[in-house]
Structures are given as structure tokens and as C-alpha cells.
C-alpha positions as CSV (number, residue, x, y, z in Angstrom):
1,M,0.0,0.0,0.0
2,V,2.9,2.4,0.9
3,A,4.5,1.5,-2.4
4,R,1.4,2.5,-4.4
5,R,1.3,5.9,-2.7
6,E,4.9,6.6,-3.4
7,L,4.4,5.6,-7.0
8,A,1.4,7.8,-7.4
9,K,3.3,10.7,-5.8
10,A,6.2,10.2,-8.2
11,L,3.9,10.1,-11.2
12,Q,2.2,13.4,-10.3
13,R,2.8,16.4,-12.4
14,P,5.1,19.0,-10.9
15,E,2.4,21.6,-10.7
16,Q,0.2,19.2,-8.7
17,Q,2.9,18.4,-6.2
18,A,2.9,21.8,-4.6
19,N,-0.1,21.1,-2.4
20,E,-2.6,22.1,-5.0
21,P,-6.0,20.4,-5.2
22,P,-6.0,17.8,-7.9
23,R,-7.6,18.8,-11.2
24,T,-11.0,17.2,-11.7
25,R,-11.8,15.3,-14.8
26,G,-15.1,15.1,-16.6
27,R,-18.1,17.3,-16.2
28,P,-19.3,19.0,-13.0
29,S,-22.0,17.1,-11.2
30,L,-22.5,19.2,-8.1
31,Y,-24.9,22.0,-8.2
32,T,-23.7,25.5,-7.8
33,Q,-25.7,28.7,-8.0
34,E,-23.5,30.1,-10.8
35,L,-23.9,26.9,-12.9
36,G,-27.7,27.0,-12.3
37,E,-27.9,30.6,-13.5
38,R,-26.0,29.8,-16.6
39,I,-28.2,26.9,-17.5
40,C,-31.4,28.9,-16.8
41,A,-30.2,31.8,-18.9
42,R,-29.6,29.6,-21.9
43,L,-32.9,27.7,-21.4
44,A,-34.8,31.1,-21.4
45,T,-33.4,31.8,-24.9
46,G,-35.1,28.7,-26.3
47,E,-32.0,26.5,-26.3
48,T,-32.7,22.8,-25.4
49,L,-31.3,21.2,-22.3
50,R,-29.6,18.6,-24.5
51,E,-27.8,21.3,-26.5
52,I,-26.7,23.1,-23.3
53,C,-25.4,19.9,-21.7
54,R,-23.3,19.0,-24.8
55,D,-20.8,21.7,-23.8
56,P,-17.8,20.3,-22.0
57,D,-18.1,22.7,-19.1
58,M,-21.7,21.8,-18.4
59,P,-23.0,18.9,-16.3
60,D,-24.7,15.9,-17.7
61,E,-28.4,16.2,-18.8
62,K,-29.4,13.7,-16.2
63,A,-27.8,15.6,-13.4
64,V,-29.6,18.8,-14.4
65,R,-33.0,17.0,-14.5
66,L,-32.3,15.6,-11.1
67,W,-31.6,19.1,-9.8
68,A,-34.9,20.4,-11.3
69,M,-36.9,17.6,-9.5
70,D,-35.2,17.6,-6.1
71,E,-35.8,20.7,-4.0
72,E,-33.4,19.4,-1.3
73,R,-30.3,19.5,-3.6
74,A,-31.1,22.8,-5.2
75,P,-34.0,24.6,-3.6
76,E,-33.5,27.8,-5.6
77,F,-33.0,26.0,-8.9
78,V,-36.4,24.3,-9.1
79,P,-38.6,27.5,-9.6
80,R,-35.9,29.2,-11.7
81,Y,-35.7,26.2,-14.0
82,A,-39.5,26.1,-14.4
83,R,-39.6,29.8,-15.2
84,A,-36.7,29.5,-17.6
85,R,-38.6,26.7,-19.4
86,E,-41.7,29.0,-19.8
87,L,-39.5,31.8,-21.2
88,G,-37.8,29.4,-23.5
89,Y,-41.2,28.3,-25.0
90,E,-42.0,32.0,-25.6
91,S,-38.7,32.4,-27.4
92,I,-39.4,29.3,-29.6
93,A,-42.8,30.9,-30.5
94,E,-41.0,34.1,-31.5
95,Q,-38.5,32.1,-33.6
96,I,-41.4,30.5,-35.5
97,L,-42.7,34.0,-36.3
98,G,-39.2,35.0,-37.6
99,F,-39.1,32.2,-40.1
100,G,-41.6,33.9,-42.3
101,L,-39.8,37.3,-42.3
102,N,-36.5,36.1,-44.0
103,D,-35.6,36.4,-47.6
104,Y,-35.1,32.9,-49.1
105,K,-33.4,33.8,-52.4
106,G,-30.3,31.8,-53.3
107,P,-27.1,33.3,-54.7
108,D,-28.5,33.0,-58.2
109,G,-31.5,35.2,-57.3
110,F,-34.1,32.4,-57.3
111,V,-36.1,31.2,-54.4
112,D,-34.3,28.4,-52.5
113,N,-37.1,25.8,-52.1
114,G,-34.9,23.4,-50.1
115,E,-34.4,26.1,-47.4
116,I,-38.1,26.8,-47.3
117,Q,-38.9,23.2,-46.8
118,R,-36.3,22.9,-44.0
119,L,-37.7,25.9,-42.2
120,R,-41.3,24.6,-42.7
121,L,-40.3,21.3,-41.0
122,L,-38.6,23.2,-38.2
123,S,-41.7,25.4,-37.8
124,D,-44.1,22.4,-37.7
125,N,-42.0,20.5,-35.2
126,R,-41.7,23.6,-32.9
127,K,-45.5,24.3,-33.2
128,W,-46.2,20.6,-32.2
129,L,-43.8,20.9,-29.3
130,L,-45.4,24.1,-28.0
131,S,-48.9,22.6,-28.4
132,K,-47.9,19.6,-26.2
133,M,-45.8,21.4,-23.6
134,Q,-48.2,24.3,-23.1
135,P,-51.6,23.2,-24.5
136,K,-53.6,26.0,-22.7
137,R,-51.5,28.7,-24.4
138,Y,-50.4,27.2,-27.7
139,G,-52.7,24.2,-28.3
140,D,-55.8,24.0,-30.4
141,K,-59.0,24.9,-28.6
142,V,-61.4,22.1,-28.9
143,T,-64.9,22.4,-27.3
144,Q,-67.8,20.0,-27.6
145,E,-71.3,20.8,-26.4
146,V,-74.4,18.7,-26.5
147,V,-77.5,20.6,-25.8
148,G,-81.3,20.2,-26.3
149,E,-83.9,22.6,-27.4
150,D,-83.2,26.3,-26.6
151,G,-79.8,25.5,-25.2
152,G,-81.3,23.4,-22.4
153,P,-80.2,20.0,-21.3
154,L,-80.5,17.1,-23.7
155,I,-82.6,14.9,-21.4
156,T,-84.5,16.2,-18.4
157,R,-86.1,13.0,-17.1
158,I,-85.8,9.3,-17.7
159,E,-88.9,7.2,-16.8
160,L,-89.4,3.5,-17.1
161,V,-92.9,2.4,-18.2
162,P,-93.9,-1.2,-18.0
163,V,-95.2,-2.6,-21.3
164,A,-97.1,-5.9,-21.7
165,A,-95.6,-8.4,-24.1
166,R,-97.7,-9.5,-27.1
167,P,-97.3,-13.0,-28.6
168,R,-96.7,-13.1,-32.3
169,T,-97.2,-15.9,-34.8
170,I,-94.9,-16.0,-37.8
171,E,-95.8,-17.9,-40.9
172,H,-93.2,-18.3,-43.7
173,D,-93.5,-19.1,-47.3
174,D,-90.5,-21.5,-47.1
175,S,-92.7,-24.4,-46.0
176,V,-92.1,-28.0,-45.9
177,N,-94.7,-30.1,-47.8
178,G,-96.9,-27.1,-48.2
179,S,-97.5,-26.5,-44.5
180,P,-96.1,-23.7,-42.2
181,V,-92.9,-24.3,-40.3
182,E,-93.6,-26.5,-37.3
183,A,-91.5,-27.7,-34.4
184,R,-91.7,-30.8,-32.4
185,T,-92.1,-30.6,-28.6
186,P,-90.4,-33.1,-26.3
187,K,-93.5,-35.2,-26.2
188,G,-93.5,-35.5,-30.0
189,T,-96.5,-33.3,-30.7
190,R,-96.3,-30.6,-33.3
191,K,-96.9,-26.9,-32.6
192,R,-96.7,-23.7,-34.6
193,L,-93.8,-21.4,-33.7
194,K,-94.9,-18.3,-31.7
195,L,-92.6,-15.4,-31.1
């Protein structure tokens, strides 16, 4: 065990040997207020969390989502994250409006249909996202009303009325040997079918 410590100490870089804290590798995973502010500022501009977390100085996407759900780890981050998301959706809606204001002529002076189709796809995807994430604000308003006469209720009262059953006799043309259809009872006698 002592040999391993001596070997590790010998392999350290000279700048680390002077009682400096060791450099950390990888992404930050502990919440800091400064890191939370940077993430929320970028979310508010409409940037996705996945894009933000791709940067090497940002934490993993999973860690940020855990911070956003756990008020014990980051109590001030939870409401700020929710508000930044709302502002980000507003920013996405403004970006959609901006797609129609651009000039889509290519270098040859003709309209670039490929660019128009690309922006149409982006616009449709963002509109769909907004309608699902904030349906009250950006979703389609669907109402359905069923009313009776003069806007009143459809049915005001349901009443059950007893009705006496009436026996019916059915005679068919598709007879056997010229007589109506008959059935045999268990005793072997013949009866006409009554319904």
C-alpha cells in the first residue's frame, strides 16, 4: 500500500505536487448557483437542455434534470428552472414567427425551395412541441357541447314504463310439404312457432 502511494506521488505532475488540489476530470456534477444561473439563462433563450449539456463545461443532462426535480439538492434552482422553461417556450414561438420574415433567395436570385422546406419542417416541429408542452397557451382549442332545445339539457327526465308483451305468430313461405314451419315438442306433438 505504501509503495502505491509513493508511485502515485512520483507520477504526479510538478504543478500538482505543490499542495494544489487535484484537477477534476469530466463534467461538473455538483450544483452551484452560478452553474444553475448559466443553465437557466440559456434555457430562457429557447435552447434545449440537450444542447446546453453538450458543452464540456456543463453537467450531464441527467444531473440537471435531477436538480430540477429535487428541492433538497437545489431549492432555488427548481422554480428558476420552471420559469426559464416557460420563457424558452415563448422564445421558440418568436423564432417561429421570424421564419416567415426572412428572404429565401439563393445566390442565383431564385427562391431556395430546399431552405423553405427545411424551415417549414422546423416550424411544424416547434409548433407541435409548443402545443404539447403548453396546451392551454399554444394548443388547439377544442370544445364540444351537446344541448337540447333552446340551449337546455338534452334529457331532463328518464322514466321506465312497463309494457305488456304481445305474442306473435310467424308464418313463412318457405314451408315443408306445403304446411307452415312447425317444431316438435319433447312429447312428440307438433306446434306452430310463436314469437
